[in-house]
C-alpha positions as CSV (number, residue, x, y, z in Angstrom):
1,M,69.3,170.1,-5.6
2,A,67.6,166.7,-5.8
3,D,64.8,168.1,-8.1
4,E,67.4,169.5,-10.5
5,N,69.0,166.0,-10.6
6,V,65.7,164.3,-11.4
7,E,65.0,166.9,-14.1
8,A,68.4,166.3,-15.6
9,M,67.7,162.6,-15.6
10,V,64.3,163.1,-17.2
11,G,65.9,165.2,-20.0
12,Y,68.6,162.5,-20.5
13,I,66.1,159.6,-20.6
14,S,63.6,161.4,-22.9
15,G,66.3,162.5,-25.3
16,N,66.7,158.9,-26.6
17,V,63.9,156.5,-27.6
18,R,66.0,153.4,-26.6
19,R,66.7,154.9,-23.1
20,K,63.0,155.4,-22.7
21,Q,62.3,151.8,-23.7
22,I,64.8,150.5,-21.1
23,V,63.5,152.7,-18.3
24,E,59.9,151.7,-19.2
25,A,60.8,148.0,-19.0
26,L,62.6,148.4,-15.7
27,S,59.7,150.4,-14.2
28,R,57.9,147.0,-14.3
29,G,60.7,145.3,-12.3
30,A,64.3,144.2,-12.4
31,E,65.5,142.4,-15.5
32,S,68.6,140.7,-16.8
33,I,70.5,142.1,-19.7
34,E,69.3,139.3,-21.8
35,A,65.6,139.9,-20.9
36,L,66.1,143.7,-21.6
37,G,67.5,142.9,-25.0
38,K,64.5,140.8,-25.9
39,L,62.0,143.3,-24.5
40,T,63.5,146.3,-26.2
41,R,65.1,144.7,-29.2
42,I,68.2,146.7,-28.7
43,P,71.4,145.0,-29.9
44,R,73.5,143.6,-27.0
45,L,76.6,145.9,-27.5
46,S,74.4,149.0,-27.6
47,L,72.4,147.9,-24.6
48,D,75.6,147.2,-22.6
49,K,76.9,150.7,-23.4
50,M,73.6,152.3,-22.5
51,M,73.3,150.4,-19.2
52,E,76.8,151.4,-18.3
53,E,76.0,155.1,-19.1
54,M,72.8,155.1,-17.2
55,A,74.4,153.4,-14.2
56,G,77.0,156.2,-14.2
57,K,74.2,158.7,-14.1
58,N,72.6,156.9,-11.2
59,I,69.4,156.0,-13.2
60,V,69.9,152.2,-12.9
61,K,72.0,149.8,-10.8
62,K,73.1,146.3,-11.3
63,E,72.5,143.8,-8.4
64,K,73.7,140.3,-9.0
65,N,72.7,139.6,-12.6
66,V,69.8,142.0,-13.0
67,Y,69.4,145.7,-13.5
68,K,66.8,147.8,-11.7
69,L,66.0,151.5,-11.4
70,T,67.6,153.4,-8.6
71,E,65.4,155.5,-6.3
72,A,66.3,158.6,-8.4
73,G,65.6,156.6,-11.6
74,E,62.1,155.7,-10.2
75,Q,61.4,159.4,-9.5
76,A,62.5,160.3,-13.1
77,T,60.2,157.5,-14.4
78,T,57.3,158.9,-12.5
79,V,57.9,162.4,-14.0
80,L,58.1,160.9,-17.5
81,K,54.9,159.0,-17.1
82,A,53.1,162.2,-15.9
83,M,54.4,164.0,-19.0
84,R,52.6,161.6,-21.4
């Protein structure tokens, strides 16, 4: 079941260039929403919506004022990197 969940996450992330940019940035460490906006050049409103969606899918989580990948999000990132 867990593998199916990671596969679904990989499909969701790889289906959108901006989601891939966000996950790639977070794979290097936790970032604030402001830093993510600068790193990815995604407009703030779009970024807020994407982060909320990805948090709902257990890809990212917000702790204090920063976002980071969940354990499942890290597994999905590993699979994405292996696909390159």
